[in-house]
N, C-alpha and C positions, 0 to 999 in steps of 0.2 A: 476538564469540562469546557474551559475557555476555547481550546483548539477546536473542539467539536462545533461550538457556536460560530467560531470564525469560518469554518469550512461551509457551514450552512449559509452564512451571510455572503460568502464569496461565490456561492453557487456551485461548489465543487464537492458537495456531499451527496452521495447516492445511496438509496435504499436498495437492498437486494431481496428480490422475491423469487422463490423457486418452488415449483410444483404447487402454485396457488397460495403459498404462505410466506410470511416474512422470514427471511433467512440470514439477515445481517445488514451491514452497511460498510461503506468505504468512502474515504474523503481525503482530499489533498489541499495543500496551501502553497501559494507561490513563495519561493524562498531560494535565493541563489545558493548553490551548493557545489563545492569543488570547482568554483569558477564558472559554473554553467547556470543558465537561466532554467530553473527547475520548478516543477510542481512536486512537492515532497509529500509522500504518503503520511498522513497523520494517524489514520486508523484504517484497518481492514479487518473486520471481525465477521466471522461466520458462526451462526448458531450451531450447537452440537449436532442437530439432525442434518445439517448441510455439509458437515466436514467429511473429508475423504471421498468426495464425489467429483473432484476436479474443478470445483468452482473457484478456488483460490487462484489458480492459473488463469482462468477466464476473467476474473476480476482485474488482475494486473493488466491484462491485455486491453480490457474495456476502459480502464482508467487511462492508459496510455493513449488510446484512441479518442478520449474525451477531453484531452488537455485544451484549455481555453486558447492557447497560442501554439500553433503547430511548430514553432521554433523551440519550444520548451522540451525538456526531457523529464521523464518520470524518475524520481529518486526516492529512496527510503532506506530505513534500517530494519534489520530483522535480528532478533535475539538469537544467538548461536545455538541455544537449546531448543528453539522452536523448529523442529525438524520438518513438520508439515508445511510451515510457511516457507522454509528454505527450498523444499521440493517444489512447491507451487511456483515460487519465483523462478526457479531454474527451468521448469516446464514452460513458463510464459516467455522465456528468452531473456529474462533479466540477468545481468552479469555482475559479479562481485568485483567492485573496483577499489576495494580496500576495506578497512575496518578499524575498530578501536580495540586495543589490547590493554588490559588493566594488569598491572604487576604490583605485587605487594612491596611495600617499602622495607628495606633491610632493617 
């Protein structure tokens, strides 16, 4: 909840309206990542009625175009099982530059 309030205070939280109705929200926060000056996606949520319509890819593109500083990059993580979000990110031109792997201890 704190991250959501921080994105609102930073002016980087955006409501999503589609076909005349609320459809979700997306927000970023400035945070260096992988040595880059980045805006990191904190939340990108679409309501069930708006999923599967190509809005996720459009939102990633709009977030990238709305960065407060044009020298920044858009960054974020996507859970490996979230196939819809992975497809949307790929369609938006986002590139996988690494990830976290968890391994059980012996």
